[in-house]
N, C-alpha and C positions, 0 to 999 in steps of 0.2 A: 504494500500500500504506500501511497505517496501523498504528501501534503504540498500543495503548489500555491499557497497564499502569498508568499513573499516575492518581492520583485527584485531582490538583490541578495547577496551572500548572507547566510544564516550563521551566526557565531555562537549562539547560546540556546540551550534546551533544558527544560525542567518539567518533570511530572508533578501533578498535584498530589498531595498526600494520600488521597483515596484512589489514585490510579485512573481516574476517569478523564482527565484533561491534560493537555500538554501546553506549556508556554514556550514560545520560540521568539528570539530577538535577533536583529541583524542590521546590515548596513543600510537598509531602507528606513531606518530610524523608528521602526515600529516593533511592538511586541504583540504577537498573536496568541490568543487562547483558543484552543480548538480540540475537537473530539477525535482521538486517534482511530476510533472504529469507523466513523462516518466521514472524517476529514472536514466536518462542518465547523466554521469559525463562529465563536460566540462573542468575542470582543477583540477589537484591534486598538491597542493603546498607542496614541500618536503624539504624546507630549514631549518626547525626547527631541532635542535639537541636532543630534548627531548619532553616529553608529552605536547600536546597543551591543555590548560585549558580554554582559553577564545578566542572568535571570535566576531568581530563587523564590520559591513559594514559602510562605510562613508555615510553621508546623501545624497550625489549625486549618490551613487551606483558605483562609479568608482574604489574604493579601499577597501581593507579589512585589518584590523589590527588583529593580532593573537598573543597571549601571551603564554609562556611555563614555565615549571618548572625550567628552568635555569635562569629565571628572564629577558628574552629577549622579546621584542615586535617587530614583523616584520610588516611593512606596505608594501603592495604589490598591483599590478595592478590586478583588479578583472577579467579582460578580458584575459590578456596575462600571468599572474602569475609572472611577473618580479618584483623583490624586489626593492622598491624605498627608503626604510629607515630601518635601524636596530637600535632600541633603547635598550640600555643596562644599564639603570639607576637603575634597581632593583637588589637586591641580589639574589633572587630566587622566584619561585612560583607566577607568575602573574595570579591572579584569576579573575580579572575583568578589562574590557576595555570599555570606552565610548567616543564617539565623541561629540564635541561641536556642537550645531545646525548649525553653519556655516561651519563645516568641517575643521576648521583651527587648532584646538587643540584636543589633546587626553588626557584623564585621565586614568591612569592605576594603579591598586591596587596590592600591594604585600602582600602575606600572610605569611607563616611560615618563620621566620628569616628576615623579612623585615618590615612589618607593616606600610607602607607608601602608600599614594596616590600621584602620581606625575603627574603634568600637564605640557605638552610639545607640541612644535610645530610639526604638523604632516608632514611638509615638510623638516624642518631642524634638528629636534630632539633636539632643544635647550629647556632646561627645564625652566619653568617660575615660578613654585611654587611646594612645597612639603608639604603635609598635614601629620602631625605626631601625631595627637591627639588620635589615636585609636590603638587597638592591634589586629593584624592579620586580614587584610582586605579580606573579601570573596566576597563582591559585590560592584560594582560601577555603578551608573546610572546618566546620565546628563539630566537635564530638556530639553524638546524639544523646549522650548520657552524662555529660559533665560540662565543666566550664573551659575545657581545653580547646584551643584553636590551633590548627596546623596551617602554616603558610609556606608556599613554595616560591622560589625566586630565581631570577636569571643568573645569579651567582652560584647556582648549584647547591643551595641550602634549603632544607626544610627545618623549620623550628616549631617545636611544641611549646605553647605558652598559655598562661591562664588569661581568659578573656575578661576577667574582672580585675585581677591584681596586676596583670602584665608580666608576672614572674615566668621566666623561661625555664622549662623543665628538661628539655632535651633538644639536641641539634643533630640532624643527619646531614652528612656531607657527601655530595656526589661530584663527579668530575666534569659535569656538563650542565648547561642551563636546564632548569626544570620548568615545565609548562602547566602541570596539573597535579593536584593532591586530593585524595578522597579518603575519608573515614569509612570503614565498613559499617553496615547498618547496626551491628551489635557493638560497635565501638572498640572491638578487640584489636583490629588491624588497621594499618595505614598503608595506602598505596600511593606511589608517586612516580612520575615519568617525565621525560623531556627529550632533549636534542640527541642523546645517545641512542635512543630507540629501546632502551632497557626499562622495564617496569619493575620497580622494587616494592616488595611487600614485607612489612615489619610487624612483629608482635609488639604492641605499644607498651605492655606491662614490662616485658623483659628487654625490649629494644633489639631482639634477635631477628636477623634476616630470615624470613621464611621462604622466600622465593625471588628469583631474578628471571623474569620472562623476557625472552629475546626473539619473539615470533615475528616482529615487524622489521621491515627494511626501511630505515629512515626514522625520523623523529616521531614520537608519540605525543599527540596534542590533546587527547581526551581520554578520560577514564570514568567508569561508573560501575558500582557494585550491584549484583543481583541481590534480591531481598533476603536470600538465605545466608549471606556473608561468606559463601564458599566460592562463587564464581565471579570473575571480573570480566568486564567488556572494555576493550581498548580500541581506539581509532588513531590512525597515523597518516604520515605523509605518503605511505604506499597505497593509499586509497582503500585499505581494507579495514573491516570491523571484525575483531577476533574475540571469541569467548573462550575462557580458560580457567583452570582450577587454580585458585590463589595460593594454595599451599604446595602443590606438586608441580605447577607449571605445565601440566598436560593440557594441550589445546583440545577444545570440544568442537569448535566451529570457526571457520574462516569465511567471511562474507565479502564478495567482490563486486557487488552491484553498483557501487559508486565509481566515478571516473576521475575524481580529483581528491586531494588530501582531505581527511576527515577533520572537521572543525569542532564538532561536539557530538557526544553520545549521552544518552540517559536511559537508565533501566527503570521500568515500572516498579513501584513499591508493592504491587500486587501481581503475582504471577510472573510469566516469562515473556515480557514484551520489551522491545528496545527501539528507541527512536534515534536516528543518526542524521547528521547534516554534512553536506559537502557542496560547496558553492551555494546555490539557492535550492538545491535538491534535498528535500527532507523525506526520509523513508522510515516506515514503521514495519517492524517484523514482530510476529508472534512466534515464540520459539518453544512450542510444545515438544519439539524433537529433542531439546536439551534434557527434558525430563527422562525421555527414553534412553538417551545416551548415558545418563548418570545412573540409571537403575541397573 
């Protein structure tokens, strides 16, 4: 299945918490909310003045936060499209957005010309902390069960730090720029990847490396966990979307329907469905066959 509502490159994808809707944002300055089964669009948010690079649903599914290349983050009603808050704390290029588990705070990461992760109140826009220890933030992910934030940067570093106090608890060092970082749904594991093409998966409690996946040829730009915290989906410059076991590195599936590098992937929180974007081509797969391959 394909969604063809965007008129230009799609850079960001996110499923609603109940798995019924997808939000997608891109260079056409819009965020679309649509049904992955029917491809029908329910809302098109048009308040951004420039490219949308990041999209994230609130944990209760009522709001969406979206960031753009002008450094702005818009928080808006996922049902009506009404803007509830405009946050302008970044200089430019908001690449990553993550909600705290209780939905009260947002962490947003600035890339080129900014290099900060800022934590702020999702209702008032009041900033509570600014993380400045990394260069060019490409990925931000908030633990689903604690106050820990993970941020990945162009200098090859992933840092774990407390989103309330700002205290850094651990640093992972890679030898190449990193473009994406994702907590597993059970918050036990952390996966990150970038220019080297290797996806690293760590046990967060012990900081032990569980797996190094090297199935892609070229950089890996996008990661998303399946709901069971066992399988990962990755998309790369080789125009493939791959599904694999996060602890063994065994590949389950390699999908080659896209014809350009993968800009975003997102797994449904319910079942085995994946949405992926390459250029303005957005495709939806239902992966019941993964259940059979794992049994």
